Structures are given as C-alpha cells and as structure tokens.
C-alpha positions as MATLAB code, in Angstrom:
seq = 'MAEKVHVQTSQAIDDLRAALVQFRGEAEAALREMEAAIQHVLQYLSERETHWKRQVMRREEEHKKALAVLATCRSRVSRDPKTGRTYVPPCTKEQEWGMRARVELERARAALRTVREWRKLVEQTAEDYRRQERRLAAHLAENVPKATARLERHAATLRAFTVLSPDPATFTTTPPVQAVANTVATGALLAVLGVGVAGIAVLTWLARDLRQALGDVGEELAAQLLKKEFNLQEVSFDPPKHGFDRVFTAPGVPVIILESKVHHKGEFHPGKTKAGEQGSPRWVAAHGKKMGDPASAEWSPANERIAALIHEIGPENVPVVAVVIETETGKAFVYYRAAGTEKWQVLREGVSLTEALTEAQQRSGHAASPGGVEREPGPEALEGGLGSVERRG';
ca = [
      -0.816  -41.288  -41.449;
      -3.194  -39.805  -39.059;
      -1.766  -38.725  -35.636;
      -3.326  -40.000  -32.653;
      -4.991  -37.645  -30.738;
      -5.283  -38.406  -26.958;
      -7.200  -35.803  -24.802;
      -7.860  -36.476  -21.494;
      -9.338  -33.336  -20.188;
     -10.379  -29.621  -21.002;
     -10.260  -28.466  -17.484;
      -7.547  -26.139  -18.483;
      -9.703  -24.371  -21.012;
     -12.776  -24.644  -18.605;
     -10.399  -22.658  -15.981;
      -9.578  -19.883  -18.290;
     -13.045  -19.376  -19.383;
     -13.842  -19.126  -15.772;
     -11.211  -16.587  -15.070;
     -11.927  -14.479  -17.625;
     -15.607  -14.042  -16.279;
     -14.121  -13.666  -12.974;
     -11.934  -10.954  -14.652;
     -14.864   -8.974  -16.247;
     -16.660   -8.760  -12.891;
     -13.963   -7.768  -10.845;
     -12.500   -4.942  -13.299;
     -16.103   -3.523  -13.659;
     -16.358   -3.300  -10.067;
     -12.839   -1.809   -9.923;
     -14.450    0.850  -12.919;
     -17.279    1.612  -10.485;
     -15.311    1.948   -7.423;
     -12.869    4.367   -9.420;
     -15.931    6.551  -10.505;
     -17.615    6.648   -6.703;
     -13.783    7.841   -5.777;
     -14.085   10.480   -8.447;
     -17.244   11.565   -7.531;
     -16.102   11.829   -3.871;
     -13.258   14.035   -4.537;
     -15.340   16.429   -6.876;
     -17.815   16.575   -3.917;
     -15.279   17.441   -1.288;
     -13.743   20.050   -3.467;
     -17.346   21.648   -4.626;
     -18.178   21.834   -0.865;
     -14.682   23.337   -0.145;
     -15.040   25.806   -3.048;
     -18.578   26.548   -1.533;
     -17.160   27.078    1.933;
     -14.217   29.293    0.975;
     -16.857   31.487   -1.174;
     -18.633   32.284    2.088;
     -15.542   33.246    3.694;
     -14.565   35.476    0.946;
     -17.924   37.337    1.243;
     -17.827   37.385    5.199;
     -14.332   38.782    4.900;
     -15.123   41.178    2.296;
     -17.707   42.713    4.660;
     -15.303   42.792    7.616;
     -12.470   44.361    5.496;
     -15.182   47.255    4.631;
     -16.355   47.376    8.033;
     -12.727   48.051    9.199;
     -11.978   50.407    6.623;
     -15.377   52.371    7.436;
     -14.460   52.455   11.062;
     -10.687   53.832   10.313;
     -12.006   56.396    8.275;
     -14.566   57.560   10.971;
     -11.748   57.656   13.371;
      -9.492   59.553   11.161;
     -12.389   62.280   10.450;
     -12.121   63.279   13.968;
      -9.849   66.011   13.660;
      -9.387   68.603   16.479;
      -8.066   72.332   16.552;
      -6.218   73.840   19.297;
      -7.632   77.112   19.779;
      -4.206   78.297   21.608;
      -1.794   77.110   19.042;
      -4.210   76.747   15.916;
      -2.343   73.498   15.187;
      -4.731   70.403   13.828;
      -4.719   67.461   16.084;
      -5.515   64.039   14.118;
      -5.941   60.707   16.328;
      -3.815   57.793   15.757;
      -6.698   55.372   15.075;
      -4.043   52.425   16.147;
      -6.656   49.783   17.162;
      -8.688   50.715   14.141;
      -5.505   50.514   11.670;
      -4.725   46.902   13.329;
      -7.958   45.814   13.010;
      -8.187   46.803    9.001;
      -4.759   45.234    8.411;
      -6.175   41.841   10.144;
      -9.079   41.842    7.969;
      -7.105   42.612    4.754;
      -4.828   39.700    5.658;
      -7.624   37.097    6.290;
      -9.443   38.494    3.361;
      -6.348   37.574    1.206;
      -5.887   34.345    2.916;
      -9.392   33.255    2.096;
      -9.065   34.473   -1.980;
      -5.848   32.476   -1.573;
      -7.616   29.219   -0.700;
     -10.502   29.894   -3.105;
      -8.191   30.137   -5.631;
      -6.642   26.988   -4.703;
      -9.690   25.112   -4.459;
     -10.552   25.892   -7.864;
      -7.340   25.162   -9.402;
      -7.609   21.662   -7.705;
     -10.842   21.227   -8.863;
     -10.097   22.024  -12.428;
      -7.195   19.689  -12.534;
      -9.334   17.083  -11.219;
     -12.299   17.592  -13.633;
      -9.442   17.317  -16.685;
      -8.042   14.332  -15.131;
     -10.951   12.540  -14.287;
     -12.288   13.658  -18.139;
      -8.966   11.965  -19.541;
      -9.396    8.669  -17.263;
     -13.249    8.602  -18.086;
     -12.138    8.076  -21.987;
      -9.816    5.508  -21.144;
     -12.608    3.728  -18.423;
     -15.290    3.820  -21.492;
     -12.652    2.084  -23.925;
     -12.090   -0.768  -21.059;
     -15.855   -0.838  -20.087;
     -16.778   -1.343  -23.898;
     -14.182   -3.949  -24.432;
     -15.378   -6.073  -21.343;
     -18.750   -5.712  -22.553;
     -17.987   -6.796  -26.160;
     -14.837   -9.146  -26.519;
     -14.764  -10.886  -23.295;
     -18.364  -12.413  -24.028;
     -16.792  -13.456  -27.344;
     -13.951  -14.755  -25.787;
     -15.544  -17.071  -23.414;
     -18.024  -18.231  -26.173;
     -15.085  -18.918  -28.356;
     -13.141  -20.570  -25.116;
     -16.757  -22.884  -24.717;
     -16.624  -24.048  -28.278;
     -13.107  -25.114  -28.138;
     -13.800  -26.958  -24.768;
     -16.599  -28.520  -26.339;
     -14.434  -29.776  -28.951;
     -11.850  -31.226  -26.683;
     -14.725  -32.427  -24.573;
     -15.614  -34.643  -27.927;
     -12.248  -35.670  -28.145;
     -12.141  -36.736  -24.467;
     -15.213  -38.914  -25.459;
     -13.347  -40.562  -28.057;
      -9.953  -41.079  -26.269;
      -8.608  -44.392  -25.317;
     -10.612  -46.178  -22.668;
      -9.326  -46.483  -19.085;
      -6.951  -49.044  -18.646;
      -8.106  -52.187  -17.022;
      -6.239  -54.911  -15.182;
      -7.470  -58.298  -13.453;
      -6.837  -59.573  -10.365;
      -7.975  -62.305   -7.985;
     -11.479  -61.173   -6.979;
     -11.428  -60.041   -3.378;
     -14.646  -61.936   -2.580;
     -12.479  -65.041   -3.681;
      -9.708  -64.186   -1.938;
     -11.449  -63.709    1.354;
     -13.125  -67.090    0.643;
      -9.672  -68.656    0.391;
      -8.893  -67.340    3.494;
     -12.119  -68.697    5.211;
     -11.384  -72.186    3.837;
      -7.492  -72.228    5.012;
      -8.389  -70.931    8.590;
     -11.220  -73.254    8.966;
      -9.278  -76.203    7.823;
      -6.147  -75.101   10.011;
      -8.959  -74.952   13.190;
      -9.961  -78.468   12.263;
      -6.434  -79.893   11.662;
      -5.484  -78.753   15.353;
      -3.013  -76.261   13.977;
      -4.017  -74.040   17.188;
      -2.449  -70.608   17.139;
      -2.359  -70.356   13.347;
      -6.021  -71.496   12.955;
      -7.100  -69.400   15.818;
      -4.927  -66.387   14.453;
      -7.091  -66.645   11.038;
     -10.247  -67.411   12.440;
     -10.205  -64.584   14.752;
      -8.948  -62.111   11.719;
     -11.875  -63.648    9.760;
     -14.322  -62.533   13.106;
     -13.781  -58.766   11.982;
     -16.165  -57.127    9.679;
     -16.196  -58.807    6.428;
     -15.742  -55.073    4.787;
     -12.747  -54.653    6.496;
     -11.605  -57.909    5.483;
     -12.166  -57.332    1.964;
     -10.327  -53.886    2.551;
      -7.419  -55.617    3.572;
      -7.437  -57.773    0.645;
      -7.985  -55.357   -1.667;
      -5.106  -53.273   -0.387;
      -2.642  -56.116   -0.913;
      -4.338  -57.126   -4.100;
      -3.543  -53.416   -5.078;
       0.233  -53.344   -4.081;
       0.776  -56.408   -6.131;
      -0.640  -54.794   -8.837;
       1.661  -51.436   -8.413;
       4.478  -54.069   -8.206;
       4.137  -56.175  -11.273;
       2.550  -54.298  -13.801;
       4.680  -50.803  -13.318;
       7.524  -51.995  -11.327;
       7.116  -49.597   -8.277;
       9.319  -50.409   -5.792;
       7.320  -50.707   -2.051;
       9.146  -48.675    0.942;
       9.692  -49.775    4.361;
       6.412  -48.494    6.231;
       4.011  -49.288    9.119;
       0.954  -48.286    8.204;
      -1.289  -46.785   10.842;
      -4.823  -47.696   11.381;
      -5.567  -44.591    9.577;
      -3.637  -42.992    7.180;
      -1.693  -44.054    4.070;
      -2.390  -47.534    3.039;
       1.047  -48.115    1.251;
       4.090  -46.202    0.153;
       6.093  -46.793   -3.154;
       8.462  -45.333   -4.944;
      10.079  -45.264   -8.633;
      12.695  -43.471  -10.787;
      12.204  -39.571  -10.616;
       9.076  -40.380   -8.068;
      10.748  -40.473   -4.357;
       7.235  -41.123   -2.664;
       3.782  -42.366   -4.113;
       1.431  -43.225   -1.657;
      -1.235  -45.924   -2.323;
      -5.097  -45.756   -1.521;
      -6.586  -48.947   -2.508;
     -10.605  -49.389   -2.959;
     -12.788  -52.392   -3.036;
     -16.145  -51.516   -4.792;
     -18.663  -53.571   -6.077;
     -19.190  -51.543   -9.366;
     -15.595  -50.625   -9.579;
     -16.282  -46.928   -8.830;
     -13.804  -44.787   -7.312;
     -15.099  -42.468   -3.971;
     -12.111  -40.775   -2.288;
     -13.410  -40.695    1.458;
     -14.018  -37.827    3.276;
     -11.872  -36.899    6.434;
     -11.173  -34.383    9.232;
      -7.664  -33.712    7.194;
      -9.401  -33.237    3.979;
     -10.432  -35.549    0.903;
      -8.403  -38.643    0.828;
      -5.398  -38.015   -1.542;
      -5.472  -34.350   -1.449;
      -2.367  -32.544   -0.575;
      -3.903  -31.282    2.730;
      -4.524  -34.912    3.599;
      -1.042  -36.084    2.510;
       0.473  -33.202    4.911;
      -1.545  -33.874    7.958;
      -0.763  -37.446    7.918;
       3.118  -36.765    7.053;
       2.877  -34.540   10.031;
       1.660  -37.213   12.260;
       4.012  -39.831   10.708;
       6.954  -37.890   12.256;
       5.719  -36.606   15.772;
       6.840  -39.251   18.308;
       3.706  -38.689   20.138;
       1.303  -39.706   17.735;
      -0.070  -43.084   17.078;
       1.249  -43.228   13.325;
       4.666  -42.650   14.230;
       7.651  -45.361   13.727;
      10.957  -44.845   12.701;
      10.739  -45.889    9.351;
       7.490  -43.507    9.093;
       9.454  -40.725   10.564;
      11.656  -41.106    7.468;
       8.893  -40.664    4.923;
       7.745  -37.845    6.906;
      10.772  -36.135    6.411;
      11.249  -36.663    2.833;
       7.137  -35.519    2.228;
       8.277  -32.106    4.168;
      11.228  -31.984    2.423;
       9.802  -32.297   -1.162;
       6.298  -30.777    0.008;
       2.902  -32.408    0.484;
       1.707  -30.777   -2.793;
       4.329  -32.573   -4.912;
       3.443  -35.995   -3.726;
       1.440  -37.917   -6.058;
      -1.198  -40.393   -4.809;
      -2.281  -43.482   -6.681;
      -5.702  -44.965   -5.950;
      -6.483  -48.757   -7.289;
     -10.072  -49.648   -7.491;
     -10.931  -53.341   -7.581;
     -14.328  -54.622   -8.347;
     -15.588  -57.216   -5.352;
     -16.935  -59.837   -7.328;
     -15.341  -59.616  -10.924;
     -11.321  -58.752   -9.415;
     -11.247  -55.991  -12.196;
      -9.134  -53.105  -11.325;
      -8.775  -49.395  -12.307;
      -6.326  -47.200  -11.421;
      -6.469  -43.502  -10.584;
      -3.825  -40.980   -9.896;
      -3.449  -37.447   -8.575;
       0.040  -35.877  -10.209;
       2.326  -33.865   -8.227;
       1.140  -30.270   -7.997;
      -2.533  -30.651   -8.819;
      -5.878  -31.375   -6.878;
      -7.611  -33.461   -9.596;
      -7.996  -37.104  -10.240;
      -7.091  -38.530  -13.354;
      -7.926  -42.366  -14.656;
      -4.780  -44.003  -16.132;
      -5.973  -45.046  -19.829;
      -4.773  -47.776  -22.280;
      -1.214  -46.883  -23.631;
      -0.311  -44.388  -20.547;
       2.243  -45.380  -18.362;
       1.878  -44.592  -15.074;
       5.314  -43.922  -13.943;
       5.823  -41.788  -17.168;
       2.653  -39.913  -16.043;
       3.673  -39.330  -12.522;
       7.339  -38.507  -13.537;
       6.309  -35.757  -16.113;
       3.975  -34.508  -13.866;
       7.131  -34.096  -11.229;
       9.198  -32.380  -13.565;
       6.766  -30.024  -14.579;
       6.125  -29.134  -10.883;
      10.181  -28.526  -10.526;
      10.533  -31.425   -7.902;
      12.004  -34.409   -9.798;
      14.526  -35.959   -7.335;
      15.956  -39.573   -6.484;
      14.728  -41.321   -3.501;
      17.827  -41.207   -1.683;
      17.452  -41.905    1.826;
      14.564  -44.139    1.933;
      15.042  -47.479    2.649;
      13.361  -49.948    0.714;
      12.467  -53.752    1.294;
      11.177  -56.463   -1.039;
       7.197  -56.397   -1.408;
       5.194  -58.586    1.178;
       4.403  -61.948    0.015;
       0.682  -63.210   -1.013;
      -1.670  -63.356    2.176;
      -1.925  -66.754    3.068;
      -4.851  -68.601    0.913;
      -3.558  -67.670   -2.431;
      -4.555  -64.050   -3.476;
      -3.217  -65.097   -6.754;
      -1.153  -63.241   -9.493;
      -2.194  -59.673  -11.139;
      -2.718  -60.166  -14.658;
      -3.250  -57.604  -17.442;
      -6.594  -57.679  -19.392;
      -6.888  -57.717  -23.048;
];
C-alpha cells in the first residue's frame, strides 16, 4: 500500500541553502582578512629588519671610530728625560666610548637576529596555513555550489509535493453579511415595537462603520468555530479596542490567541502595527506587557493573569490562530503560527489544529498545563442568530 506523503513547506531546505551561501561568503571574507593580517605582520617585520640593519651599520661605524680614537690616544706615549721612564696616557674617556659603542653594536646585532628569526618563523607558519587555506578555498569554490544546487533540487521536489499535498481545510459559517443583516432586522424590529433600551442599543451598534460590524461578527463566528470544531476552551478575557481578539486554551497548550479576519476573497493579510506584525512574538509580547500594566487601557485582573502566563512561557512560545471568513459565502480557513516560529501555516485537511499546536509546543520544550487560568463557557451567539458552524465536505 502506498504511503501518504504530506509536505507543507520546503522552507527548512531553503534556509539551509541560504545559510550555505552565507557561510561561503563569510568564510572567503575571513580568508581574505587572514591573508591581509599575514601580509601586515610580514611587512612590519621587514620594516624592522631594515631598521636594525641600518642600526648595525651605524653602530659598526661608531665602534670603529671609537677604536680609532682609542688607538690614537694610546699612541701618545711620552718619556721622562730625567728618569727615562715611559708614560702611557690612561685614555679613560676613549675606553668608555669604545665599550659603549661595542655594547650598542651587540644589541643591534641581537635585535637584527631576533627579527630575522621571527620573520622566518612567520613565513614558515604562513606557508603551512596557506596550504590549508588553499584546500579550504577550493572546497568552498567547488563543493558549496554543488551542495546548494543539490538542495535547490530537493527543495523543488518538495515544492512539487507541496502542490500535491492535501488542500487547506475549509469550514462554513453563517456569512458575516447575513449575520449583520439579521442583526439590522432585529434591531429595527425592536425599535418599532417600542423595546426602547434594547432597540436603541442595537441601532446604536448598527450606526458604527459596517466594516467594524463585520469584524465584530467575524470575531464571534471565529470563536464559535474554534470551540465547536476543535474543542478549544475560551479563557476569561477583557478584549481591548486594539489587542488580542480572543484567548483560548487546550490540553498541552496553555495559551492560544485568536485573530479573526473577514475578507471578501478569504485572503489572509496579517495587519502591520507599531508592535510588529499581528500574531508575531513581538506583537504578543507588546500586548502581554500592556495587559499586565495597571496603567494601561488593556489591563484588567483577568488580562493580568493571562499576561503573567505569557511572560512565564515566553511570548515566542505562544501560538496564534487566525480564522479568515469570506464575507458573503461564510467559507472559513484556519491559519496558525506555531510556538517557536515566525511563519504562518494554513491548516490542511486531515490535520488536527490541537495536535499541530501541541506538537509545536513539545518541540519547543514548553508544553505545560494551563494551570492558574480561569476558564469560562463560550459566549452565546449574537442576537439575531449567527447560526451554527458546520464542516464542509
């Protein structure tokens, strides 16, 4: 029996290929820097050798001059005519000069020998290094392109499997435009019948921007879908104007953030915010911080508990689920950003969302029970009948 192949992405191979290309560039740059450093040292030693050669020549001349002066001084022998004794001058200064010149000459010769020894040692070491460097350079030039080409072929093969992999899982809900229309009719009826406060409240809600109304309805439909299709449990949460839409939990996944989207073509476009892309670890961290700050508009006792849990497990380990609902058809798609990743994936047929998130949590080493988080039953459907969520197919 043929095995089922399910490939969702070739990104890991693409990342490895890019890393190999980067490694080659960095390695070749390091080799060039090393060669430049060797040349710098050899140039310095050559300059010092030239310097001490000149010093030896100068001090040899100085020593010869001192010896000549000393010889001249000693040649000045005098005889006492009365006693007949010979008098030889002490030549003390001349002798001291000669000794100093001799010492300085020996120091210069010793320095010249040391520089030459170091230069020879550096040249030998550099030659040994260059033999290794040439082998590495040849390896980089020959094998890295072969490896990247092979990885590209494998990635292409996996991309082909990706095309053949199961289609994205689709769900159906009440179309958001229909839900809004139902709410409009209900509100108008309440107002006509004289149900004052309730009717006015609904009509006031309807007076807001239609896009906002669709967003609110989409959020509730998305929450219902997660609870009914995946048995996620909603967490007590006070949603701010800007921040998380809803918060859920599941066995092994203490915090799951919901982002709902309503789009006429069902396309998923994460919003760009000052805190980064919606659903990103940076975005999660920013709102988690605000939820735990009593001075922030996003704070509440319930939100503070969620913020503490986000801080405990790390924002990068908090998965985010996005439900995208087509405005007129009610067709819904589920995307998720698993723990420890920056990439969004679409949920495909036959894949359990909870298992996908749990597996990602276990790989990241942060699987935990949702202890300490207060749960509450999911909210009732919006008045006007949002309807049930049904699986297509």
